[in-house]
PDB file of N, CA, C and O in Angstrom, chain B, residues numbered from 101:
ATOM      1  N   MET B 101       3.415 -33.237  -6.779  1.00  0.00           N
ATOM      2  CA  MET B 101       2.663 -33.156  -5.539  1.00  0.00           C
ATOM      3  C   MET B 101       3.015 -34.333  -4.640  1.00  0.00           C
ATOM      4  O   MET B 101       3.232 -35.445  -5.120  1.00  0.00           O
ATOM      5  N   PRO B 102       3.071 -34.090  -3.361  1.00  0.00           N
ATOM      6  CA  PRO B 102       3.420 -35.179  -2.453  1.00  0.00           C
ATOM      7  C   PRO B 102       2.350 -36.259  -2.453  1.00  0.00           C
ATOM      8  O   PRO B 102       1.164 -35.980  -2.629  1.00  0.00           O
ATOM      9  N   ASN B 103       2.785 -37.490  -2.253  1.00  0.00           N
ATOM     10  CA  ASN B 103       1.885 -38.621  -2.238  1.00  0.00           C
ATOM     11  C   ASN B 103       1.165 -38.766  -0.912  1.00  0.00           C
ATOM     12  O   ASN B 103       0.083 -39.352  -0.856  1.00  0.00           O
ATOM     13  N   ILE B 104       1.741 -38.247   0.146  1.00  0.00           N
ATOM     14  CA  ILE B 104       1.188 -38.430   1.486  1.00  0.00           C
ATOM     15  C   ILE B 104       0.724 -37.088   2.039  1.00  0.00           C
ATOM     16  O   ILE B 104       1.401 -36.069   1.902  1.00  0.00           O
ATOM     17  N   SER B 105      -0.441 -37.117   2.663  1.00  0.00           N
ATOM     18  CA  SER B 105      -0.932 -35.916   3.317  1.00  0.00           C
ATOM     19  C   SER B 105      -0.159 -35.717   4.611  1.00  0.00           C
ATOM     20  O   SER B 105      -0.130 -36.604   5.465  1.00  0.00           O
ATOM     21  N   VAL B 106       0.460 -34.564   4.757  1.00  0.00           N
ATOM     22  CA  VAL B 106       1.181 -34.263   5.985  1.00  0.00           C
ATOM     23  C   VAL B 106       0.659 -32.967   6.602  1.00  0.00           C
ATOM     24  O   VAL B 106       1.395 -32.259   7.290  1.00  0.00           O
ATOM     25  N   MET B 107      -0.609 -32.662   6.354  1.00  0.00           N
ATOM     26  CA  MET B 107      -1.190 -31.450   6.895  1.00  0.00           C
ATOM     27  C   MET B 107      -1.153 -31.496   8.412  1.00  0.00           C
ATOM     28  O   MET B 107      -1.601 -32.460   9.032  1.00  0.00           O
ATOM     29  N   LYS B 108      -0.620 -30.455   8.989  1.00  0.00           N
ATOM     30  CA  LYS B 108      -0.459 -30.412  10.432  1.00  0.00           C
ATOM     31  C   LYS B 108      -1.793 -30.358  11.165  1.00  0.00           C
ATOM     32  O   LYS B 108      -1.897 -30.833  12.296  1.00  0.00           O
ATOM     33  N   ASN B 109      -2.798 -29.792  10.545  1.00  0.00           N
ATOM     34  CA  ASN B 109      -4.085 -29.646  11.210  1.00  0.00           C
ATOM     35  C   ASN B 109      -5.002 -30.847  11.020  1.00  0.00           C
ATOM     36  O   ASN B 109      -6.085 -30.891  11.604  1.00  0.00           O
ATOM     37  N   LEU B 110      -4.591 -31.814  10.222  1.00  0.00           N
ATOM     38  CA  LEU B 110      -5.439 -32.974   9.971  1.00  0.00           C
ATOM     39  C   LEU B 110      -5.292 -33.981  11.099  1.00  0.00           C
ATOM     40  O   LEU B 110      -4.215 -34.535  11.317  1.00  0.00           O
ATOM     41  N   ASP B 111      -6.373 -34.208  11.804  1.00  0.00           N
ATOM     42  CA  ASP B 111      -6.404 -35.221  12.856  1.00  0.00           C
ATOM     43  C   ASP B 111      -6.920 -36.512  12.214  1.00  0.00           C
ATOM     44  O   ASP B 111      -8.128 -36.720  12.099  1.00  0.00           O
ATOM     45  N   VAL B 112      -6.007 -37.358  11.808  1.00  0.00           N
ATOM     46  CA  VAL B 112      -6.347 -38.577  11.077  1.00  0.00           C
ATOM     47  C   VAL B 112      -7.267 -39.472  11.903  1.00  0.00           C
ATOM     48  O   VAL B 112      -8.247 -40.006  11.383  1.00  0.00           O
ATOM     49  N   ASN B 113      -6.956 -39.635  13.184  1.00  0.00           N
ATOM     50  CA  ASN B 113      -7.794 -40.491  14.025  1.00  0.00           C
ATOM     51  C   ASN B 113      -9.226 -39.974  14.086  1.00  0.00           C
ATOM     52  O   ASN B 113     -10.173 -40.753  13.971  1.00  0.00           O
ATOM     53  N   LYS B 114      -9.390 -38.668  14.266  1.00  0.00           N
ATOM     54  CA  LYS B 114     -10.725 -38.091  14.348  1.00  0.00           C
ATOM     55  C   LYS B 114     -11.454 -38.241  13.019  1.00  0.00           C
ATOM     56  O   LYS B 114     -12.631 -38.599  12.996  1.00  0.00           O
ATOM     57  N   LEU B 115     -10.772 -37.972  11.925  1.00  0.00           N
ATOM     58  CA  LEU B 115     -11.405 -38.092  10.618  1.00  0.00           C
ATOM     59  C   LEU B 115     -11.889 -39.520  10.382  1.00  0.00           C
ATOM     60  O   LEU B 115     -13.031 -39.735   9.977  1.00  0.00           O
ATOM     61  N   VAL B 116     -11.026 -40.483  10.634  1.00  0.00           N
ATOM     62  CA  VAL B 116     -11.403 -41.887  10.439  1.00  0.00           C
ATOM     63  C   VAL B 116     -12.574 -42.253  11.355  1.00  0.00           C
ATOM     64  O   VAL B 116     -13.531 -42.890  10.916  1.00  0.00           O
ATOM     65  N   ASP B 117     -12.499 -41.857  12.603  1.00  0.00           N
ATOM     66  CA  ASP B 117     -13.586 -42.157  13.542  1.00  0.00           C
ATOM     67  C   ASP B 117     -14.890 -41.498  13.109  1.00  0.00           C
ATOM     68  O   ASP B 117     -15.950 -42.121  13.164  1.00  0.00           O
ATOM     69  N   ASP B 118     -14.816 -40.242  12.679  1.00  0.00           N
ATOM     70  CA  ASP B 118     -16.021 -39.529  12.249  1.00  0.00           C
ATOM     71  C   ASP B 118     -16.630 -40.117  10.985  1.00  0.00           C
ATOM     72  O   ASP B 118     -17.827 -39.972  10.740  1.00  0.00           O
ATOM     73  N   LEU B 119     -15.811 -40.777  10.190  1.00  0.00           N
ATOM     74  CA  LEU B 119     -16.313 -41.429   8.972  1.00  0.00           C
ATOM     75  C   LEU B 119     -16.848 -42.836   9.249  1.00  0.00           C
ATOM     76  O   LEU B 119     -17.287 -43.529   8.331  1.00  0.00           O
ATOM     77  N   GLY B 120     -16.809 -43.247  10.500  1.00  0.00           N
ATOM     78  CA  GLY B 120     -17.380 -44.545  10.852  1.00  0.00           C
ATOM     79  C   GLY B 120     -16.387 -45.553  11.373  1.00  0.00           C
ATOM     80  O   GLY B 120     -16.766 -46.671  11.722  1.00  0.00           O
ATOM     81  N   GLY B 121     -15.114 -45.177  11.432  1.00  0.00           N
ATOM     82  CA  GLY B 121     -14.103 -46.075  11.966  1.00  0.00           C
ATOM     83  C   GLY B 121     -13.255 -46.727  10.893  1.00  0.00           C
ATOM     84  O   GLY B 121     -13.481 -46.568   9.694  1.00  0.00           O
ATOM     85  N   THR B 122     -12.284 -47.457  11.370  1.00  0.00           N
ATOM     86  CA  THR B 122     -11.292 -48.081  10.491  1.00  0.00           C
ATOM     87  C   THR B 122     -11.928 -48.994   9.448  1.00  0.00           C
ATOM     88  O   THR B 122     -11.614 -48.889   8.263  1.00  0.00           O
ATOM     89  N   LEU B 123     -12.808 -49.876   9.870  1.00  0.00           N
ATOM     90  CA  LEU B 123     -13.428 -50.814   8.931  1.00  0.00           C
ATOM     91  C   LEU B 123     -14.282 -50.090   7.904  1.00  0.00           C
ATOM     92  O   LEU B 123     -14.248 -50.427   6.721  1.00  0.00           O
ATOM     93  N   ALA B 124     -15.047 -49.101   8.342  1.00  0.00           N
ATOM     94  CA  ALA B 124     -15.905 -48.352   7.416  1.00  0.00           C
ATOM     95  C   ALA B 124     -15.076 -47.629   6.360  1.00  0.00           C
ATOM     96  O   ALA B 124     -15.415 -47.655   5.177  1.00  0.00           O
ATOM     97  N   VAL B 125     -13.989 -46.983   6.783  1.00  0.00           N
ATOM     98  CA  VAL B 125     -13.133 -46.267   5.839  1.00  0.00           C
ATOM     99  C   VAL B 125     -12.464 -47.251   4.890  1.00  0.00           C
ATOM    100  O   VAL B 125     -12.374 -46.991   3.690  1.00  0.00           O
ATOM    101  N   ALA B 126     -12.002 -48.363   5.408  1.00  0.00           N
ATOM    102  CA  ALA B 126     -11.395 -49.386   4.547  1.00  0.00           C
ATOM    103  C   ALA B 126     -12.396 -49.865   3.501  1.00  0.00           C
ATOM    104  O   ALA B 126     -12.048 -50.036   2.332  1.00  0.00           O
ATOM    105  N   ASN B 127     -13.636 -50.079   3.921  1.00  0.00           N
ATOM    106  CA  ASN B 127     -14.670 -50.519   2.977  1.00  0.00           C
ATOM    107  C   ASN B 127     -14.971 -49.453   1.931  1.00  0.00           C
ATOM    108  O   ASN B 127     -15.187 -49.777   0.763  1.00  0.00           O
ATOM    109  N   MET B 128     -14.987 -48.189   2.335  1.00  0.00           N
ATOM    110  CA  MET B 128     -15.228 -47.096   1.384  1.00  0.00           C
ATOM    111  C   MET B 128     -14.195 -47.093   0.274  1.00  0.00           C
ATOM    112  O   MET B 128     -14.503 -46.799  -0.881  1.00  0.00           O
ATOM    113  N   LEU B 129     -12.965 -47.425   0.640  1.00  0.00           N
ATOM    114  CA  LEU B 129     -11.850 -47.362  -0.298  1.00  0.00           C
ATOM    115  C   LEU B 129     -11.499 -48.707  -0.912  1.00  0.00           C
ATOM    116  O   LEU B 129     -10.612 -48.806  -1.760  1.00  0.00           O
ATOM    117  N   ASN B 130     -12.213 -49.747  -0.471  1.00  0.00           N
ATOM    118  CA  ASN B 130     -11.944 -51.101  -0.955  1.00  0.00           C
ATOM    119  C   ASN B 130     -10.484 -51.511  -0.692  1.00  0.00           C
ATOM    120  O   ASN B 130      -9.794 -52.052  -1.556  1.00  0.00           O
ATOM    121  N   ILE B 131     -10.055 -51.222   0.548  1.00  0.00           N
ATOM    122  CA  ILE B 131      -8.715 -51.613   0.984  1.00  0.00           C
ATOM    123  C   ILE B 131      -8.849 -52.391   2.288  1.00  0.00           C
ATOM    124  O   ILE B 131      -9.939 -52.488   2.852  1.00  0.00           O
ATOM    125  N   LYS B 132      -7.758 -52.931   2.754  1.00  0.00           N
ATOM    126  CA  LYS B 132      -7.782 -53.716   3.988  1.00  0.00           C
ATOM    127  C   LYS B 132      -7.662 -52.793   5.211  1.00  0.00           C
ATOM    128  O   LYS B 132      -6.932 -51.803   5.172  1.00  0.00           O
ATOM    129  N   PRO B 133      -8.379 -53.120   6.293  1.00  0.00           N
ATOM    130  CA  PRO B 133      -8.345 -52.293   7.503  1.00  0.00           C
ATOM    131  C   PRO B 133      -6.949 -52.007   8.059  1.00  0.00           C
ATOM    132  O   PRO B 133      -6.734 -50.914   8.584  1.00  0.00           O
ATOM    133  N   PRO B 134      -5.985 -52.940   7.971  1.00  0.00           N
ATOM    134  CA  PRO B 134      -4.656 -52.604   8.489  1.00  0.00           C
ATOM    135  C   PRO B 134      -4.017 -51.380   7.806  1.00  0.00           C
ATOM    136  O   PRO B 134      -3.199 -50.685   8.407  1.00  0.00           O
ATOM    137  N   SER B 135      -4.398 -51.128   6.551  1.00  0.00           N
ATOM    138  CA  SER B 135      -3.871 -49.944   5.866  1.00  0.00           C
ATOM    139  C   SER B 135      -4.361 -48.674   6.555  1.00  0.00           C
ATOM    140  O   SER B 135      -3.592 -47.733   6.752  1.00  0.00           O
ATOM    141  N   VAL B 136      -5.646 -48.648   6.919  1.00  0.00           N
ATOM    142  CA  VAL B 136      -6.214 -47.485   7.598  1.00  0.00           C
ATOM    143  C   VAL B 136      -5.616 -47.365   9.003  1.00  0.00           C
ATOM    144  O   VAL B 136      -5.339 -46.262   9.474  1.00  0.00           O
ATOM    145  N   SER B 137      -5.424 -48.489   9.656  1.00  0.00           N
ATOM    146  CA  SER B 137      -4.792 -48.462  10.983  1.00  0.00           C
ATOM    147  C   SER B 137      -3.391 -47.868  10.904  1.00  0.00           C
ATOM    148  O   SER B 137      -2.967 -47.145  11.806  1.00  0.00           O
ATOM    149  N   GLU B 138      -2.687 -48.167   9.844  1.00  0.00           N
ATOM    150  CA  GLU B 138      -1.339 -47.614   9.646  1.00  0.00           C
ATOM    151  C   GLU B 138      -1.397 -46.096   9.468  1.00  0.00           C
ATOM    152  O   GLU B 138      -0.539 -45.376   9.978  1.00  0.00           O
ATOM    153  N   TRP B 139      -2.411 -45.611   8.743  1.00  0.00           N
ATOM    154  CA  TRP B 139      -2.576 -44.160   8.586  1.00  0.00           C
ATOM    155  C   TRP B 139      -2.741 -43.510   9.954  1.00  0.00           C
ATOM    156  O   TRP B 139      -2.134 -42.483  10.257  1.00  0.00           O
ATOM    157  N   LYS B 140      -3.586 -44.144  10.772  1.00  0.00           N
ATOM    158  CA  LYS B 140      -3.851 -43.588  12.094  1.00  0.00           C
ATOM    159  C   LYS B 140      -2.569 -43.569  12.933  1.00  0.00           C
ATOM    160  O   LYS B 140      -2.288 -42.596  13.633  1.00  0.00           O
ATOM    161  N   GLN B 141      -1.813 -44.636  12.855  1.00  0.00           N
ATOM    162  CA  GLN B 141      -0.568 -44.735  13.609  1.00  0.00           C
ATOM    163  C   GLN B 141       0.450 -43.696  13.135  1.00  0.00           C
ATOM    164  O   GLN B 141       1.122 -43.060  13.947  1.00  0.00           O
ATOM    165  N   ASN B 142       0.557 -43.531  11.824  1.00  0.00           N
ATOM    166  CA  ASN B 142       1.543 -42.618  11.238  1.00  0.00           C
ATOM    167  C   ASN B 142       1.022 -41.186  11.106  1.00  0.00           C
ATOM    168  O   ASN B 142       1.779 -40.267  10.790  1.00  0.00           O
ATOM    169  N   LYS B 143      -0.276 -41.007  11.351  1.00  0.00           N
ATOM    170  CA  LYS B 143      -0.918 -39.690  11.240  1.00  0.00           C
ATOM    171  C   LYS B 143      -0.788 -39.108   9.833  1.00  0.00           C
ATOM    172  O   LYS B 143      -0.592 -37.906   9.655  1.00  0.00           O
ATOM    173  N   LYS B 144      -0.903 -39.990   8.839  1.00  0.00           N
ATOM    174  CA  LYS B 144      -0.797 -39.589   7.431  1.00  0.00           C
ATOM    175  C   LYS B 144      -1.777 -40.408   6.601  1.00  0.00           C
ATOM    176  O   LYS B 144      -1.932 -41.612   6.803  1.00  0.00           O
ATOM    177  N   ILE B 145      -2.430 -39.736   5.671  1.00  0.00           N
ATOM    178  CA  ILE B 145      -3.341 -40.405   4.743  1.00  0.00           C
ATOM    179  C   ILE B 145      -2.802 -40.183   3.334  1.00  0.00           C
ATOM    180  O   ILE B 145      -2.468 -39.053   2.980  1.00  0.00           O
ATOM    181  N   PRO B 146      -2.711 -41.227   2.531  1.00  0.00           N
ATOM    182  CA  PRO B 146      -2.286 -41.020   1.138  1.00  0.00           C
ATOM    183  C   PRO B 146      -3.197 -39.999   0.456  1.00  0.00           C
ATOM    184  O   PRO B 146      -4.416 -40.024   0.626  1.00  0.00           O
ATOM    185  N   ARG B 147      -2.597 -39.121  -0.301  1.00  0.00           N
ATOM    186  CA  ARG B 147      -3.328 -38.028  -0.944  1.00  0.00           C
ATOM    187  C   ARG B 147      -4.505 -38.540  -1.767  1.00  0.00           C
ATOM    188  O   ARG B 147      -5.598 -37.978  -1.700  1.00  0.00           O
ATOM    189  N   GLU B 148      -4.294 -39.595  -2.539  1.00  0.00           N
ATOM    190  CA  GLU B 148      -5.368 -40.124  -3.383  1.00  0.00           C
ATOM    191  C   GLU B 148      -6.562 -40.566  -2.537  1.00  0.00           C
ATOM    192  O   GLU B 148      -7.716 -40.366  -2.918  1.00  0.00           O
ATOM    193  N   SER B 149      -6.271 -41.158  -1.405  1.00  0.00           N
ATOM    194  CA  SER B 149      -7.344 -41.609  -0.514  1.00  0.00           C
ATOM    195  C   SER B 149      -8.052 -40.424   0.120  1.00  0.00           C
ATOM    196  O   SER B 149      -9.273 -40.439   0.276  1.00  0.00           O
ATOM    197  N   LEU B 150      -7.298 -39.404   0.483  1.00  0.00           N
ATOM    198  CA  LEU B 150      -7.903 -38.215   1.070  1.00  0.00           C
ATOM    199  C   LEU B 150      -8.796 -37.509   0.052  1.00  0.00           C
ATOM    200  O   LEU B 150      -9.866 -37.013   0.403  1.00  0.00           O
ATOM    201  N   ILE B 151      -8.366 -37.464  -1.190  1.00  0.00           N
ATOM    202  CA  ILE B 151      -9.187 -36.862  -2.250  1.00  0.00           C
ATOM    203  C   ILE B 151     -10.498 -37.632  -2.395  1.00  0.00           C
ATOM    204  O   ILE B 151     -11.545 -37.024  -2.615  1.00  0.00           O
ATOM    205  N   PHE B 152     -10.456 -38.938  -2.276  1.00  0.00           N
ATOM    206  CA  PHE B 152     -11.669 -39.755  -2.370  1.00  0.00           C
ATOM    207  C   PHE B 152     -12.555 -39.567  -1.149  1.00  0.00           C
ATOM    208  O   PHE B 152     -13.777 -39.503  -1.279  1.00  0.00           O
ATOM    209  N   LEU B 153     -11.957 -39.478   0.035  1.00  0.00           N
ATOM    210  CA  LEU B 153     -12.726 -39.377   1.275  1.00  0.00           C
ATOM    211  C   LEU B 153     -13.307 -37.993   1.529  1.00  0.00           C
ATOM    212  O   LEU B 153     -14.340 -37.870   2.186  1.00  0.00           O
ATOM    213  N   ALA B 154     -12.664 -36.958   1.021  1.00  0.00           N
ATOM    214  CA  ALA B 154     -13.083 -35.592   1.319  1.00  0.00           C
ATOM    215  C   ALA B 154     -14.542 -35.299   0.947  1.00  0.00           C
ATOM    216  O   ALA B 154     -15.258 -34.725   1.768  1.00  0.00           O
ATOM    217  N   PRO B 155     -15.017 -35.668  -0.255  1.00  0.00           N
ATOM    218  CA  PRO B 155     -16.429 -35.412  -0.561  1.00  0.00           C
ATOM    219  C   PRO B 155     -17.385 -36.200   0.346  1.00  0.00           C
ATOM    220  O   PRO B 155     -18.480 -35.733   0.658  1.00  0.00           O
ATOM    221  N   ILE B 156     -16.967 -37.376   0.756  1.00  0.00           N
ATOM    222  CA  ILE B 156     -17.790 -38.178   1.668  1.00  0.00           C
ATOM    223  C   ILE B 156     -17.864 -37.478   3.022  1.00  0.00           C
ATOM    224  O   ILE B 156     -18.935 -37.361   3.618  1.00  0.00           O
ATOM    225  N   ALA B 157     -16.721 -37.018   3.491  1.00  0.00           N
ATOM    226  CA  ALA B 157     -16.680 -36.302   4.770  1.00  0.00           C
ATOM    227  C   ALA B 157     -17.529 -35.044   4.703  1.00  0.00           C
ATOM    228  O   ALA B 157     -18.222 -34.705   5.662  1.00  0.00           O
ATOM    229  N   GLU B 158     -17.475 -34.360   3.582  1.00  0.00           N
ATOM    230  CA  GLU B 158     -18.266 -33.144   3.413  1.00  0.00           C
ATOM    231  C   GLU B 158     -19.766 -33.459   3.416  1.00  0.00           C
ATOM    232  O   GLU B 158     -20.555 -32.762   4.054  1.00  0.00           O
ATOM    233  N   LYS B 159     -20.137 -34.495   2.710  1.00  0.00           N
ATOM    234  CA  LYS B 159     -21.556 -34.887   2.646  1.00  0.00           C
ATOM    235  C   LYS B 159     -22.075 -35.301   4.022  1.00  0.00           C
ATOM    236  O   LYS B 159     -23.236 -35.058   4.352  1.00  0.00           O
ATOM    237  N   MET B 160     -21.212 -35.925   4.819  1.00  0.00           N
ATOM    238  CA  MET B 160     -21.605 -36.367   6.160  1.00  0.00           C
ATOM    239  C   MET B 160     -21.543 -35.230   7.185  1.00  0.00           C
ATOM    240  O   MET B 160     -21.969 -35.409   8.326  1.00  0.00           O
ATOM    241  N   GLY B 161     -21.024 -34.075   6.798  1.00  0.00           N
ATOM    242  CA  GLY B 161     -20.902 -32.956   7.721  1.00  0.00           C
ATOM    243  C   GLY B 161     -19.707 -33.062   8.653  1.00  0.00           C
ATOM    244  O   GLY B 161     -19.644 -32.370   9.669  1.00  0.00           O
ATOM    245  N   VAL B 162     -18.765 -33.920   8.311  1.00  0.00           N
ATOM    246  CA  VAL B 162     -17.570 -34.142   9.139  1.00  0.00           C
ATOM    247  C   VAL B 162     -16.548 -33.038   8.920  1.00  0.00           C
ATOM    248  O   VAL B 162     -15.946 -32.552   9.878  1.00  0.00           O
ATOM    249  N   SER B 163     -16.349 -32.643   7.689  1.00  0.00           N
ATOM    250  CA  SER B 163     -15.389 -31.613   7.323  1.00  0.00           C
ATOM    251  C   SER B 163     -15.755 -31.120   5.932  1.00  0.00           C
ATOM    252  O   SER B 163     -16.759 -31.540   5.356  1.00  0.00           O
ATOM    253  N   THR B 164     -14.933 -30.228   5.401  1.00  0.00           N
ATOM    254  CA  THR B 164     -15.147 -29.773   4.031  1.00  0.00           C
ATOM    255  C   THR B 164     -13.945 -30.163   3.186  1.00  0.00           C
ATOM    256  O   THR B 164     -12.858 -30.422   3.702  1.00  0.00           O
ATOM    257  N   ARG B 165     -14.161 -30.199   1.890  1.00  0.00           N
ATOM    258  CA  ARG B 165     -13.052 -30.512   0.984  1.00  0.00           C
ATOM    259  C   ARG B 165     -11.965 -29.448   1.100  1.00  0.00           C
ATOM    260  O   ARG B 165     -10.777 -29.762   1.038  1.00  0.00           O
ATOM    261  N   LYS B 166     -12.371 -28.190   1.268  1.00  0.00           N
ATOM    262  CA  LYS B 166     -11.394 -27.103   1.388  1.00  0.00           C
ATOM    263  C   LYS B 166     -10.545 -27.252   2.642  1.00  0.00           C
ATOM    264  O   LYS B 166      -9.347 -26.970   2.614  1.00  0.00           O
ATOM    265  N   LYS B 167     -11.142 -27.687   3.732  1.00  0.00           N
ATOM    266  CA  LYS B 167     -10.385 -27.856   4.972  1.00  0.00           C
ATOM    267  C   LYS B 167      -9.449 -29.061   4.904  1.00  0.00           C
ATOM    268  O   LYS B 167      -8.353 -29.032   5.464  1.00  0.00           O
ATOM    269  N   LEU B 168      -9.881 -30.116   4.217  1.00  0.00           N
ATOM    270  CA  LEU B 168      -9.067 -31.326   4.150  1.00  0.00           C
ATOM    271  C   LEU B 168      -7.895 -31.189   3.185  1.00  0.00           C
ATOM    272  O   LEU B 168      -6.858 -31.822   3.378  1.00  0.00           O
ATOM    273  N   LEU B 169      -8.050 -30.377   2.160  1.00  0.00           N
ATOM    274  CA  LEU B 169      -6.952 -30.113   1.219  1.00  0.00           C
ATOM    275  C   LEU B 169      -6.802 -28.608   1.053  1.00  0.00           C
ATOM    276  O   LEU B 169      -7.070 -28.081  -0.027  1.00  0.00           O
ATOM    277  N   PRO B 170      -6.378 -27.903   2.101  1.00  0.00           N
ATOM    278  CA  PRO B 170      -6.381 -26.441   2.068  1.00  0.00           C
ATOM    279  C   PRO B 170      -5.443 -25.810   1.038  1.00  0.00           C
ATOM    280  O   PRO B 170      -5.690 -24.691   0.587  1.00  0.00           O
ATOM    281  N   ASN B 171      -4.394 -26.496   0.668  1.00  0.00           N
ATOM    282  CA  ASN B 171      -3.416 -25.909  -0.245  1.00  0.00           C
ATOM    283  C   ASN B 171      -3.698 -26.156  -1.716  1.00  0.00           C
ATOM    284  O   ASN B 171      -3.169 -25.446  -2.571  1.00  0.00           O
ATOM    285  N   ASP B 172      -4.525 -27.154  -2.030  1.00  0.00           N
ATOM    286  CA  ASP B 172      -4.750 -27.427  -3.454  1.00  0.00           C
ATOM    287  C   ASP B 172      -6.164 -27.878  -3.790  1.00  0.00           C
ATOM    288  O   ASP B 172      -6.378 -28.529  -4.813  1.00  0.00           O
ATOM    289  N   TRP B 173      -7.131 -27.539  -2.944  1.00  0.00           N
ATOM    290  CA  TRP B 173      -8.513 -27.927  -3.231  1.00  0.00           C
ATOM    291  C   TRP B 173      -8.970 -27.389  -4.581  1.00  0.00           C
ATOM    292  O   TRP B 173      -9.753 -28.037  -5.276  1.00  0.00           O
ATOM    293  N   MET B 174      -8.483 -26.200  -4.958  1.00  0.00           N
ATOM    294  CA  MET B 174      -8.935 -25.578  -6.204  1.00  0.00           C
ATOM    295  C   MET B 174      -8.436 -26.320  -7.445  1.00  0.00           C
ATOM    296  O   MET B 174      -9.033 -26.212  -8.517  1.00  0.00           O
ATOM    297  N   ARG B 175      -7.345 -27.070  -7.300  1.00  0.00           N
ATOM    298  CA  ARG B 175      -6.859 -27.879  -8.419  1.00  0.00           C
ATOM    299  C   ARG B 175      -7.601 -29.200  -8.513  1.00  0.00           C
ATOM    300  O   ARG B 175      -7.775 -29.747  -9.602  1.00  0.00           O
ATOM    301  N   VAL B 176      -8.034 -29.706  -7.376  1.00  0.00           N
ATOM    302  CA  VAL B 176      -8.739 -30.991  -7.350  1.00  0.00           C
ATOM    303  C   VAL B 176     -10.211 -30.801  -7.692  1.00  0.00           C
ATOM    304  O   VAL B 176     -10.791 -31.575  -8.453  1.00  0.00           O
ATOM    305  N   TRP B 177     -10.808 -29.752  -7.115  1.00  0.00           N
ATOM    306  CA  TRP B 177     -12.237 -29.482  -7.319  1.00  0.00           C
ATOM    307  C   TRP B 177     -12.419 -28.051  -7.808  1.00  0.00           C
ATOM    308  O   TRP B 177     -12.847 -27.194  -7.035  1.00  0.00           O
ATOM    309  N   PRO B 178     -12.105 -27.769  -9.070  1.00  0.00           N
ATOM    310  CA  PRO B 178     -12.193 -26.389  -9.583  1.00  0.00           C
ATOM    311  C   PRO B 178     -13.610 -25.821  -9.508  1.00  0.00           C
ATOM    312  O   PRO B 178     -13.789 -24.603  -9.488  1.00  0.00           O
ATOM    313  N   GLU B 179     -14.596 -26.679  -9.466  1.00  0.00           N
ATOM    314  CA  GLU B 179     -15.976 -26.203  -9.372  1.00  0.00           C
ATOM    315  C   GLU B 179     -16.244 -25.462  -8.066  1.00  0.00           C
ATOM    316  O   GLU B 179     -17.202 -24.695  -7.975  1.00  0.00           O
ATOM    317  N   LEU B 180     -15.408 -25.684  -7.058  1.00  0.00           N
ATOM    318  CA  LEU B 180     -15.575 -24.984  -5.783  1.00  0.00           C
ATOM    319  C   LEU B 180     -15.094 -23.537  -5.845  1.00  0.00           C
ATOM    320  O   LEU B 180     -15.448 -22.732  -4.985  1.00  0.00           O
ATOM    321  N   ILE B 181     -14.302 -23.204  -6.840  1.00  0.00           N
ATOM    322  CA  ILE B 181     -13.783 -21.834  -6.964  1.00  0.00           C
ATOM    323  C   ILE B 181     -14.946 -20.870  -7.142  1.00  0.00           C
ATOM    324  O   ILE B 181     -14.970 -19.806  -6.521  1.00  0.00           O
ATOM    325  N   GLU B 182     -15.908 -21.229  -7.980  1.00  0.00           N
ATOM    326  CA  GLU B 182     -17.059 -20.371  -8.231  1.00  0.00           C
ATOM    327  C   GLU B 182     -17.858 -20.176  -6.957  1.00  0.00           C
ATOM    328  O   GLU B 182     -18.435 -19.108  -6.752  1.00  0.00           O
ATOM    329  N   ALA B 183     -17.904 -21.181  -6.097  1.00  0.00           N
ATOM    330  CA  ALA B 183     -18.692 -21.108  -4.884  1.00  0.00           C
ATOM    331  C   ALA B 183     -17.960 -20.351  -3.774  1.00  0.00           C
ATOM    332  O   ALA B 183     -18.556 -20.007  -2.753  1.00  0.00           O
ATOM    333  N   ALA B 184     -16.673 -20.097  -3.978  1.00  0.00           N
ATOM    334  CA  ALA B 184     -15.874 -19.457  -2.918  1.00  0.00           C
ATOM    335  C   ALA B 184     -16.171 -17.981  -2.783  1.00  0.00           C
ATOM    336  O   ALA B 184     -15.582 -17.307  -1.938  1.00  0.00           O
TER     337      ALA B 184
END
């Protein structure tokens, strides 16, 4: 599986902003803010980070796990298959 999210429909800037901004996302992941700024600049989020952020985004009503990982959500969160 690719290490970087390259989903064409993922608006990285909007997702980060909706989650509270660069600093908030960096704090959620325990990483430095420049890393999140780089994602925004490159329009790519590392897959592992997106997997961690997706349930948070879903809980906040920002997006759903299925929308954030449309091609493999069922492998990451098999419990969602029953709900589909």
